[in-house]
N, C-alpha and C positions, 0 to 999 in steps of 0.2 A: 575342528574341522581347520584348517589354514586359511588362509583369504583367498578367495578365487578373484582373478583381473579378467575383466574385460573392457574393451573400446570402446568407449561412451564421449560422445560430443567431441570428437577424432582425439583425445587423449587414449590411454590408459590407465585406469584405477580398478578402483576394490567392487567385487559384484556384491559380496558374500563373504561374513566371516563373523565367527563370537565376538564378543567384546572386547575380551582381553589380547585377540587378534588382531582388531582394528588398532586399537590403542600402540599395539607394536607397530605395525603399520605404518601409522604417523609416526612414530619416531625414526622409523629406521628409513623411509623415501621421503625425506624433504623436500625432493622436484618435485611430488605430486601436491602442486597448490589446491586442484578440485576436490581431490578428498580432501584435504585439511577443512576449505572453507565449507564442504559438503558436512561433515561429521562437524564440529562446532556450532551449526546452525541447525540441525539435527538431534540431534544426541539427547537430548529433552523428550524425546519421543520413546526412549526407550530406555535410558537411563538416568541419574541424578548427576550434577554437578559436581556432587561432594566425592560421588564413585570416581566422577573421573579424575577430580583434582588430585584424590588419593591413591589411584595407579599409577597417573605419573609420577608424582611423588615418590613412590614404592620404585620404578625405573630408575630414576634419580639416586636414589641410596642403594642400585643393585651395588654386587659385587663385580669384580674384573671379571670372574669366572662368567657369570649372567650376562654382563656387556659382550663379551664373546660372543657367546650362545647367538645372540642377536648380528652377531655380524660389525659390532662397533668396539674402539677402545673407549673405557671408561667416560676421559674425557670429552669424547666426542659425544656421548650417550646423556651425560649431563647436559653439555653443550645444546644439545636440539630438544631435550626437556625444557630449557629455561626458554631458549626460542619460540616452543612453543606454550608456553607459559606466555611469554608477552605479545604474543599475537591474539591470542583470548583476550586477554584484558582489553585490550588495543579495540579490538572491536567488539565485546559484549562484556564491557566492566560494568556499565547501567545494569543490564538484564539479569546478570551471574552473581556480581560480588556486592556493588554496594545494596540490591534487594535479597541479598541471604548473608545474613549476619555470621554466619558458620563459615562462610566461604571467604568475606573479607578475615576473619582471623585467620585462616589458612593461610591465604597468602600471606599477610604480615607476619606469621613466623615463617615462612620459608622467605621471603625477601629478606628479615633482619637474621636469622640464623642457620637456617638451612644451608642456603646458597653460598653464604659467605665461608662456613666453613667446609666445603666443597675448593674453596678456593675460585671461586667466583666471585670477588667482593666486587669490584668493577661492572661485571654486568649484573647484580641485583641492584645496584646502586640506581643504574639506568632506567630497570623493572620498577623503583622505587620511584623514579622521577616521575615518569610513565604512570604509573598509578594517581599519583601525588595531582597531575595536570589534567588528570580525564574527568568529563564531566559529560553527561549525552550530548547536554546541547552542545558545547565547548565541541567538540568533537566532529559536529558537520561543518565542514568546509562547501560551498555552494561556487556552483559559476556563476558570475551575473552577466548578464546584457550589459553592452558599453553605456548605455542611457536611458535613464527613467522616462518613461512620453511621458508629457505636460499631461495634468488630471483633466478631466474636462469639468469642471463644476456644474450644479444642476442651474436652472436659468428660472431665478427667484425675481426677475423685475416686475413690477408693476402687482406687486401683494401677491404671485404666484405661492403655491403651497408648494411642499418638497412633494413631491410622488414620482410614479416610474414613467410617468407624461414627462415631468420638467427636467429627467435628467435622460442623457444621451444612452444609445443603447450600448456604446463602446464600454463607457465608464462605469455602467452596470453590471456588466461579463467582466470588466477588470477587475469591480470590486465582489464580486462572485468566487474571482481567481484566487485574490488575496487571499479569501476566508478556506477557500479548500487545496489551496497550498501548502497555506499552514499546515491543517490536518492530514495532510498529505506524505508532510515531510515530516511529522510527528508519530509518525509508522515507525515502531522497530520490529527488525527484524524476527525475533520471533513470537509476534503478534501473529505471524502468519502461515507459523507451521504448525502444522496437525489442527488446524479449523476451530483453533478456542473459541471463536468467534459464533460460533453455531450453539453452543452449551449456557445454561445458567452457568453453570459451576466454573467453568474456566472464562466467562466471558471479562470479567477483571481484568483477565492476563491479555487483552486484545480492544483495550479500552479507546483505541486511538482509532482502529480499523472500525470501529461500533459507532464512533463522533461521525466519522466520514457517512456512512452509512447513513444514519440519522439525519445529516445535511442533507442528502440526495432525497432523503424522503421529503424532508421539510420542502427541499427546492421544488421536489414534484408537485405536492400539495397547495403550497404557494401559485405556483405558476397557472395550476387548475381552477384556484380559488379567482383570481386574478382577472378570469376569462370570463366565470360563468357571474358574477355578481355583479357588472353592471345590469341597469335593467331594460334600459333598448337591446336591441340585434346590430343596430348600427354600431352602440358605445362597445360590445363585446368583440366583434368585428375587429374595433379597433382593438382591444384589448390583445386581442388574436393576431393579429396582426406586430404590435410592439413584443409579445413573446417570443415569433420565430425573429423578429430582426436582432435579438437578447440570442436566441440561441443560435444565429449567424455569426454575430462576433466572438461568443466564446467556441466553436469550431476553428474560427481564423486564427485566436491565439492560444489552440492547443486543449485549451480544457475538456477534455472529451467526457469525463463525468458529469459538470453540470450539463454538458450539451444533452447528454443522452436523458437526463433527467426530464429536461425539458421537451424533449421528443417524445418523450411516456407519458408527460402529462399532457400533451396536443392529443393523443392516441387515446386518453382515456376515455372511460365511459362517459361520463356528464359532460365531457367536451366534444365527442363523436355525434349525439344524439341533437346537437343543436343545429338540423340541417337548415335551417332558414340564417342563422348567423354565419356560417361555414360559406353561405351561397355571397356575404356581404364580403369574406378577407378577396384581400390586391392578390391580383395575376401577380405580381410580387414577392409575398409572403406564399405563396402557394408552391412558386418551382421553390423557392430558397427551401421551404419544408424538402420537398422529393429529393432537392440535392443532397442534402445532410442525410436524410434516413437512407439515401440508397450509399454514401459513403460509409455510412455505419450498420449499414444493411448486416442480419444473421446468414445470410450466406454464406454456404464454403465456412461457416465457422468461425463468421465476422473477418470473414479472408481479404476486405481491402482497408479496414480499418487495424489488422494485424501487419500487414504491407506497409501502412503508413506507418504506424509507431515502431516498427522495426527499423525503418529507414532515417528515424527524427532523433538527432542528437542536442535538440535545447532545452527547453521549462516544458514539459507536458503535468497534466492531470491526467493520467490514465481512467481509463473506463474500471472502476476500483471490481464491479460484479463481475465485469469477464475473470480477472486476475482469479477471485476468490472460487468464481467458478471453477475453472483449471485447475488449483488446489484440491477442494474437492475431491475432482476427476483421477486426480492424483493419488491421494489417500485412498479412495473407494476402491481404484483397478489395480492397486498395489499392495499385495502381501506384506506384514510386517517381515513373516517368516518363511521359508519356501515348503511349498509344499513335501511333504514328506521325508523334510529334514528337522535335525532336532529343532527345538526351542528356544538353543541358545544360538545358535546361527542365524544372525541374522541380516534378511535381503534389504540394500542400499538402490534399489532399482527405485522406490519411492522416493526417498532422502535425494539421490540424484534429479528427479522428476522438479521435486519442491524447489531446490535450491534453483534450478533453471529458470521456473515461473518467475521465481519471487526475483531473480538479475534481472530477469529481460522485462517482469512489469513493473513491477518500482527501486530496486535499489538503484540501478543505471538512473532512473531519472530523478532519484531524490540528490544526485549531485549539481541540480540544476536550479535556477530560481527565476521565477518572475521580478519583476523589477516594478512593482506599481505601486504606488504610494496608498495607502488607506486613507477612506474617507471614512470615515465611521456614519454618519448622518444618512449616507446613500445604502451601509451596511444593516443599517437599524432599518429598511424599507423592508428585508426578507428574513431577520432575524429575531425581531419582534412581534410582527402581526399575529395575532392572534388566529387559529386556523380553525380549520373544520376535517374531519373525516370525509372517506370519498361516498359512504352512506348520506352521510348529510349532504355533500356537496352535489351528490344524484339527486336527491328531493328540493336544491334549489335548481338546477339544471329542470327538473320535470315544471316544475314554477313558470322558469321563464319558457322556456316551450312545453307547453302540455302535450301530451301523446296524438296522434292526431291534425294535431292546430293548423288552418290556415296558415298563410304567408301573411296576411291580412289580419290574423287575430292575433300575431305577436308585436308584442308596440316594436 
Protein backbone atom coordinates (compact mmCIF):
# COMPACT_ATOMS: atom_id res chain seq x y z
CA UNK A 1 0.00 0.00 0.00
CA UNK A 2 1.34 3.43 -0.90
CA UNK A 3 1.53 6.15 1.68
CA UNK A 4 -1.73 8.04 2.18
CA UNK A 5 -1.60 11.78 2.75
CA UNK A 6 -3.89 13.98 4.81
CA UNK A 7 -3.92 17.57 6.07
CA UNK A 8 -2.75 17.73 9.68
CA UNK A 9 -2.03 20.87 11.73
CA UNK A 10 -2.25 22.97 8.58
CA UNK A 11 0.15 20.96 6.42
CA UNK A 12 -0.16 17.90 4.20
CA UNK A 13 1.65 14.88 5.58
CA UNK A 14 1.43 11.09 5.85
CA UNK A 15 -1.67 9.51 7.33
CA UNK A 16 -0.64 5.85 6.95
CA UNK A 17 1.69 3.53 5.09
CA UNK A 18 3.95 0.49 5.27
CA UNK A 19 7.33 1.06 6.94
CA UNK A 20 9.30 0.80 3.69
CA UNK A 21 6.99 3.39 2.10
CA UNK A 22 7.32 5.69 5.09
CA UNK A 23 11.13 5.61 4.79
CA UNK A 24 10.92 6.22 1.05
CA UNK A 25 8.63 9.16 1.74
CA UNK A 26 11.22 10.56 4.17
CA UNK A 27 13.83 10.50 1.44
CA UNK A 28 11.73 11.83 -1.41
CA UNK A 29 9.85 14.60 0.46
CA UNK A 30 12.51 16.81 2.07
CA UNK A 31 10.04 19.65 2.58
CA UNK A 32 7.79 17.69 4.93
CA UNK A 33 9.63 18.64 8.11
CA UNK A 34 6.62 17.69 10.25
CA UNK A 35 6.70 14.08 9.14
CA UNK A 36 10.46 13.88 9.55
CA UNK A 37 10.27 15.04 13.17
CA UNK A 38 7.27 12.79 13.88
CA UNK A 39 8.96 9.74 12.36
CA UNK A 40 12.27 10.04 14.22
CA UNK A 41 10.47 10.69 17.51
CA UNK A 42 8.04 7.79 17.23
CA UNK A 43 9.61 5.06 15.07
CA UNK A 44 10.72 3.14 18.20
CA UNK A 45 7.10 2.20 18.79
CA UNK A 46 6.90 0.07 15.64
CA UNK A 47 10.48 -0.79 14.64
CA UNK A 48 14.13 -0.56 15.75
CA UNK A 49 16.85 2.01 15.19
CA UNK A 50 19.06 -0.58 13.47
CA UNK A 51 16.31 -1.44 11.00
CA UNK A 52 15.68 2.20 10.09
CA UNK A 53 19.40 2.87 9.74
CA UNK A 54 19.74 -0.24 7.61
CA UNK A 55 16.90 0.88 5.34
CA UNK A 56 18.50 4.29 4.88
CA UNK A 57 21.86 2.69 4.06
CA UNK A 58 20.15 0.42 1.53
CA UNK A 59 18.68 3.46 -0.20
CA UNK A 60 22.08 5.17 -0.08
CA UNK A 61 23.57 2.22 -1.98
CA UNK A 62 20.73 2.05 -4.52
CA UNK A 63 21.40 1.91 -8.25
CA UNK A 64 20.65 4.78 -10.59
CA UNK A 65 17.62 2.85 -11.85
CA UNK A 66 16.29 2.33 -8.32
CA UNK A 67 16.77 6.03 -7.57
CA UNK A 68 14.88 6.84 -10.74
CA UNK A 69 11.87 4.83 -9.57
CA UNK A 70 11.73 7.19 -6.58
CA UNK A 71 11.84 10.20 -8.87
CA UNK A 72 15.43 11.13 -7.99
CA UNK A 73 18.83 10.90 -9.57
CA UNK A 74 21.34 8.91 -7.52
CA UNK A 75 23.36 11.87 -6.17
CA UNK A 76 20.10 13.47 -4.96
CA UNK A 77 19.10 10.26 -3.19
CA UNK A 78 22.48 9.86 -1.51
CA UNK A 79 22.60 13.49 -0.43
CA UNK A 80 19.11 13.26 1.04
CA UNK A 81 19.96 10.10 3.00
CA UNK A 82 23.05 11.82 4.38
CA UNK A 83 20.94 14.83 5.41
CA UNK A 84 18.44 12.58 7.19
CA UNK A 85 21.16 10.76 9.09
CA UNK A 86 22.69 14.12 10.04
CA UNK A 87 19.37 15.36 11.42
CA UNK A 88 18.88 12.07 13.26
CA UNK A 89 22.31 12.34 14.87
CA UNK A 90 21.71 15.98 15.78
CA UNK A 91 18.39 15.34 17.52
CA UNK A 92 18.81 11.85 18.97
CA UNK A 93 22.53 11.17 19.26
CA UNK A 94 22.38 10.29 22.97
CA UNK A 95 19.20 8.20 22.68
CA UNK A 96 19.93 6.18 19.54
CA UNK A 97 23.68 6.15 18.96
CA UNK A 98 25.50 6.53 22.28
CA UNK A 99 23.12 4.13 24.03
CA UNK A 100 23.27 1.47 21.27
CA UNK A 101 26.80 0.24 20.44
CA UNK A 102 25.66 -1.41 17.21
CA UNK A 103 24.25 1.92 16.03
CA UNK A 104 27.47 3.71 16.96
CA UNK A 105 29.47 1.16 14.94
CA UNK A 106 27.12 1.45 11.96
CA UNK A 107 27.42 5.25 12.01
CA UNK A 108 31.22 5.03 12.26
CA UNK A 109 31.36 2.75 9.22
CA UNK A 110 29.00 4.93 7.22
CA UNK A 111 30.98 8.10 7.97
CA UNK A 112 34.42 6.55 7.58
CA UNK A 113 33.98 4.58 4.35
CA UNK A 114 30.53 4.40 2.77
CA UNK A 115 29.82 8.12 2.34
CA UNK A 116 33.38 8.97 1.13
CA UNK A 117 33.27 6.09 -1.34
CA UNK A 118 30.19 7.70 -2.89
CA UNK A 119 32.07 10.96 -3.42
CA UNK A 120 30.63 12.69 -0.34
CA UNK A 121 33.84 13.07 1.66
CA UNK A 122 33.20 16.68 2.63
CA UNK A 123 29.66 15.92 3.80
CA UNK A 124 30.91 12.86 5.70
CA UNK A 125 33.55 15.01 7.40
CA UNK A 126 30.86 17.47 8.54
CA UNK A 127 28.76 14.60 9.92
CA UNK A 128 31.81 13.25 11.74
CA UNK A 129 32.46 16.66 13.31
CA UNK A 130 28.82 16.87 14.39
CA UNK A 131 28.98 13.42 15.95
CA UNK A 132 32.24 14.16 17.75
CA UNK A 133 30.96 17.45 19.17
CA UNK A 134 27.70 16.16 20.52
CA UNK A 135 26.64 15.01 23.92
CA UNK A 136 23.13 15.39 25.24
CA UNK A 137 24.15 17.99 27.83
CA UNK A 138 26.24 20.06 25.43
CA UNK A 139 23.52 20.07 22.79
CA UNK A 140 20.95 21.85 24.97
CA UNK A 141 20.73 25.59 24.33
CA UNK A 142 18.81 27.75 26.79
CA UNK A 143 17.33 31.22 26.54
CA UNK A 144 18.08 32.90 29.85
CA UNK A 145 16.40 35.92 31.45
CA UNK A 146 18.53 39.05 31.29
CA UNK A 147 19.33 39.22 35.00
CA UNK A 148 19.38 36.85 37.94
CA UNK A 149 17.24 38.18 40.80
CA UNK A 150 19.08 38.76 44.04
CA UNK A 151 18.61 35.72 46.28
CA UNK A 152 16.83 36.22 49.60
CA UNK A 153 18.89 34.42 52.21
CA UNK A 154 17.15 33.11 55.34
CA UNK A 155 16.96 35.29 58.43
CA UNK A 156 19.16 33.51 60.97
CA UNK A 157 19.72 36.52 63.22
CA UNK A 158 19.44 36.10 66.98
CA UNK A 159 20.14 32.41 66.74
CA UNK A 160 17.12 31.53 64.58
CA UNK A 161 17.32 28.02 63.16
CA UNK A 162 16.90 27.41 59.47
CA UNK A 163 13.29 26.49 58.79
CA UNK A 164 10.55 27.30 56.32
CA UNK A 165 9.60 30.19 58.59
CA UNK A 166 13.06 31.78 58.47
CA UNK A 167 12.90 31.75 54.65
CA UNK A 168 10.88 34.06 52.45
CA UNK A 169 8.12 32.42 50.42
CA UNK A 170 9.61 33.66 47.17
CA UNK A 171 13.00 32.08 47.88
CA UNK A 172 11.50 28.74 48.86
CA UNK A 173 9.56 28.84 45.58
CA UNK A 174 12.74 29.66 43.66
CA UNK A 175 14.62 26.75 45.20
CA UNK A 176 11.77 24.35 44.43
CA UNK A 177 11.85 25.66 40.88
CA UNK A 178 15.63 25.21 40.58
CA UNK A 179 15.20 21.55 41.49
CA UNK A 180 12.16 20.86 39.31
CA UNK A 181 13.44 22.85 36.35
CA UNK A 182 16.62 20.78 36.35
CA UNK A 183 14.57 17.59 36.31
CA UNK A 184 12.27 18.94 33.61
CA UNK A 185 15.14 19.93 31.32
CA UNK A 186 16.71 16.49 31.75
CA UNK A 187 13.68 14.77 30.19
CA UNK A 188 14.57 13.39 26.76
CA UNK A 189 12.04 13.15 23.96
CA UNK A 190 11.91 9.33 23.71
CA UNK A 191 11.02 9.14 27.41
CA UNK A 192 7.60 10.51 26.51
CA UNK A 193 6.81 8.15 23.64
CA UNK A 194 4.62 5.08 24.20
CA UNK A 195 4.19 5.73 27.97
CA UNK A 196 7.32 3.89 29.26
CA UNK A 197 6.87 5.45 32.73
CA UNK A 198 3.76 3.29 33.27
CA UNK A 199 5.53 -0.07 33.09
CA UNK A 200 8.18 -1.57 35.37
CA UNK A 201 9.72 -3.24 32.31
CA UNK A 202 10.30 0.06 30.49
CA UNK A 203 10.52 2.52 33.39
CA UNK A 204 14.33 2.76 33.20
CA UNK A 205 13.97 4.33 29.77
CA UNK A 206 11.92 7.13 31.37
CA UNK A 207 14.02 7.74 34.47
CA UNK A 208 13.91 11.56 34.23
CA UNK A 209 10.12 11.55 33.89
CA UNK A 210 9.86 9.25 36.89
CA UNK A 211 12.28 11.43 38.89
CA UNK A 212 10.05 14.47 38.37
CA UNK A 213 6.94 12.45 39.23
CA UNK A 214 8.65 11.26 42.42
CA UNK A 215 9.60 14.80 43.40
CA UNK A 216 6.02 15.95 42.83
CA UNK A 217 4.84 13.18 45.18
CA UNK A 218 7.51 14.06 47.73
CA UNK A 219 6.51 17.73 47.69
CA UNK A 220 2.86 16.74 48.16
CA UNK A 221 3.77 14.67 51.23
CA UNK A 222 6.13 17.34 52.58
CA UNK A 223 3.47 20.06 52.44
CA UNK A 224 0.90 17.77 54.06
CA UNK A 225 3.30 16.91 56.88
CA UNK A 226 4.30 20.54 57.44
CA UNK A 227 0.65 21.48 57.98
CA UNK A 228 -0.43 18.61 60.23
CA UNK A 229 2.63 18.14 62.45
CA UNK A 230 2.36 21.29 64.68
CA UNK A 231 0.63 20.49 67.98
CA UNK A 232 -1.72 23.48 68.21
CA UNK A 233 -4.36 24.55 65.71
CA UNK A 234 -2.93 28.08 65.62
CA UNK A 235 0.48 26.72 64.61
CA UNK A 236 -1.10 24.49 62.00
CA UNK A 237 -3.01 27.47 60.57
CA UNK A 238 0.27 29.36 60.40
CA UNK A 239 1.82 26.46 58.48
CA UNK A 240 -1.20 26.38 56.16
CA UNK A 241 -0.78 30.10 55.46
CA UNK A 242 2.92 29.55 54.76
CA UNK A 243 2.24 26.81 52.23
CA UNK A 244 -0.36 28.92 50.46
CA UNK A 245 2.16 31.76 50.26
CA UNK A 246 4.76 29.48 48.69
CA UNK A 247 2.12 28.15 46.27
CA UNK A 248 1.26 31.71 45.21
CA UNK A 249 4.91 32.50 44.46
CA UNK A 250 5.28 29.27 42.48
CA UNK A 251 2.26 30.15 40.38
CA UNK A 252 3.59 33.66 39.69
CA UNK A 253 6.96 32.30 38.54
CA UNK A 254 5.19 29.73 36.31
CA UNK A 255 6.19 26.57 38.15
CA UNK A 256 2.82 24.95 37.61
CA UNK A 257 4.02 21.48 38.56
CA UNK A 258 4.95 22.43 42.13
CA UNK A 259 1.87 24.67 42.30
CA UNK A 260 -0.36 21.65 41.70
CA UNK A 261 1.55 19.54 44.23
CA UNK A 262 0.75 22.10 46.93
CA UNK A 263 -2.86 22.55 45.80
CA UNK A 264 -3.26 18.78 45.97
CA UNK A 265 -1.72 18.60 49.44
CA UNK A 266 -3.95 21.36 50.83
CA UNK A 267 -6.93 19.39 49.55
CA UNK A 268 -5.70 16.06 50.91
CA UNK A 269 -7.76 14.11 53.41
CA UNK A 270 -5.37 14.65 56.38
CA UNK A 271 -5.64 18.44 55.96
CA UNK A 272 -9.23 18.81 54.78
CA UNK A 273 -10.57 17.13 57.89
CA UNK A 274 -8.82 19.67 60.17
CA UNK A 275 -11.91 21.88 60.35
CA UNK A 276 -10.87 23.76 63.50
CA UNK A 277 -7.44 24.47 62.02
CA UNK A 278 -8.82 25.73 58.73
CA UNK A 279 -11.13 28.16 60.53
CA UNK A 280 -8.01 30.00 61.70
CA UNK A 281 -6.47 30.29 58.23
CA UNK A 282 -6.14 33.93 57.17
CA UNK A 283 -8.62 35.43 54.71
CA UNK A 284 -5.67 36.42 52.52
CA UNK A 285 -4.57 32.79 52.23
CA UNK A 286 -8.11 31.60 51.56
CA UNK A 287 -8.53 34.14 48.77
CA UNK A 288 -5.18 33.28 47.18
CA UNK A 289 -5.89 29.55 47.29
CA UNK A 290 -9.28 30.04 45.62
CA UNK A 291 -7.67 32.19 42.93
CA UNK A 292 -5.00 29.59 42.08
CA UNK A 293 -7.47 26.71 42.24
CA UNK A 294 -9.67 28.55 39.74
CA UNK A 295 -6.71 29.18 37.42
CA UNK A 296 -5.69 25.50 37.54
CA UNK A 297 -9.25 24.15 37.50
CA UNK A 298 -10.05 20.88 35.75
CA UNK A 299 -13.05 22.53 34.05
CA UNK A 300 -13.08 22.21 30.26
CA UNK A 301 -10.07 19.91 30.48
CA UNK A 302 -7.91 22.48 32.30
CA UNK A 303 -9.03 25.11 29.81
CA UNK A 304 -7.76 28.17 31.71
CA UNK A 305 -4.37 26.63 32.41
CA UNK A 306 -3.94 25.44 28.82
CA UNK A 307 -4.80 28.93 27.52
CA UNK A 308 -2.17 30.52 29.77
CA UNK A 309 0.42 27.90 28.79
CA UNK A 310 -0.24 28.33 25.06
CA UNK A 311 0.37 32.07 25.35
CA UNK A 312 3.58 31.72 27.37
CA UNK A 313 7.03 32.14 25.82
CA UNK A 314 9.13 32.17 28.97
CA UNK A 315 10.65 29.69 31.39
CA UNK A 316 8.00 27.28 32.70
CA UNK A 317 7.81 24.05 34.65
CA UNK A 318 4.53 22.74 33.21
CA UNK A 319 2.14 20.51 35.10
CA UNK A 320 3.69 17.23 33.97
CA UNK A 321 0.77 15.00 34.97
CA UNK A 322 -1.49 16.69 32.42
CA UNK A 323 1.01 16.16 29.58
CA UNK A 324 1.43 12.51 30.57
CA UNK A 325 -2.36 12.12 30.75
CA UNK A 326 -2.71 13.56 27.24
CA UNK A 327 -0.05 11.14 25.97
CA UNK A 328 -1.88 8.16 27.49
CA UNK A 329 -5.12 9.24 25.83
CA UNK A 330 -3.35 9.65 22.48
CA UNK A 331 -1.97 6.12 22.75
CA UNK A 332 -5.16 4.47 23.98
CA UNK A 333 -7.43 6.32 21.57
CA UNK A 334 -5.49 5.65 18.36
CA UNK A 335 -4.72 2.17 17.05
CA UNK A 336 -1.29 1.27 15.72
CA UNK A 337 -2.90 -0.18 12.58
CA UNK A 338 -6.05 0.93 10.81
CA UNK A 339 -9.02 -1.37 11.33
CA UNK A 340 -9.30 -3.86 8.47
CA UNK A 341 -5.90 -2.93 7.04
CA UNK A 342 -2.83 -5.12 6.78
CA UNK A 343 -0.64 -5.30 9.89
CA UNK A 344 2.17 -3.91 7.75
CA UNK A 345 0.25 -0.67 7.27
CA UNK A 346 1.02 1.77 10.07
CA UNK A 347 -1.40 4.49 11.12
CA UNK A 348 0.40 7.73 11.89
CA UNK A 349 -2.51 9.41 13.75
CA UNK A 350 -1.24 8.42 17.21
CA UNK A 351 2.29 9.50 16.38
CA UNK A 352 1.24 12.84 14.96
CA UNK A 353 -0.82 13.49 18.08
CA UNK A 354 1.98 12.31 20.38
CA UNK A 355 4.47 14.61 18.70
CA UNK A 356 2.20 17.64 19.02
CA UNK A 357 1.56 16.94 22.72
CA UNK A 358 5.29 16.61 23.40
CA UNK A 359 6.11 19.73 21.40
CA UNK A 360 3.41 21.84 23.06
CA UNK A 361 3.79 20.50 26.59
CA UNK A 362 7.53 19.91 26.93
CA UNK A 363 9.93 20.69 24.10
CA UNK A 364 9.04 24.32 23.51
CA UNK A 365 9.63 25.09 27.19
CA UNK A 366 12.96 23.25 27.37
CA UNK A 367 14.58 26.06 25.39
CA UNK A 368 13.95 28.49 28.28
CA UNK A 369 15.65 28.34 31.66
CA UNK A 370 15.08 30.01 35.02
CA UNK A 371 17.91 32.17 36.31
CA UNK A 372 17.84 31.56 40.05
CA UNK A 373 20.84 31.02 42.31
CA UNK A 374 20.73 27.60 44.01
CA UNK A 375 20.80 27.69 47.81
CA UNK A 376 21.46 24.08 48.93
CA UNK A 377 20.58 24.73 52.59
CA UNK A 378 17.04 25.79 51.66
CA UNK A 379 16.68 22.95 49.16
CA UNK A 380 17.59 20.50 51.94
CA UNK A 381 14.47 21.55 53.86
CA UNK A 382 12.27 19.63 51.43
CA UNK A 383 14.72 17.10 49.97
CA UNK A 384 16.08 15.54 53.18
CA UNK A 385 13.08 15.71 55.54
CA UNK A 386 11.89 12.28 56.64
CA UNK A 387 8.31 11.90 55.44
CA UNK A 388 5.28 9.78 56.33
CA UNK A 389 2.92 8.08 53.93
CA UNK A 390 -0.67 9.31 53.63
CA UNK A 391 -2.11 6.64 55.95
CA UNK A 392 0.35 7.57 58.70
CA UNK A 393 -0.37 11.27 58.22
CA UNK A 394 -4.09 10.62 58.45
CA UNK A 395 -3.47 9.01 61.85
CA UNK A 396 -1.51 12.11 62.92
CA UNK A 397 -4.40 14.26 61.72
CA UNK A 398 -6.82 12.23 63.85
CA UNK A 399 -4.64 12.81 66.89
CA UNK A 400 -4.51 16.55 66.22
CA UNK A 401 -8.29 16.83 65.83
CA UNK A 402 -10.18 13.72 66.94
CA UNK A 403 -13.48 13.01 65.24
CA UNK A 404 -16.32 14.99 66.75
CA UNK A 405 -14.04 17.11 68.94
CA UNK A 406 -15.22 20.59 69.87
CA UNK A 407 -13.00 23.57 69.26
CA UNK A 408 -12.38 23.99 72.99
CA UNK A 409 -11.07 20.41 73.17
CA UNK A 410 -8.53 20.98 70.40
CA UNK A 411 -5.32 22.71 71.58
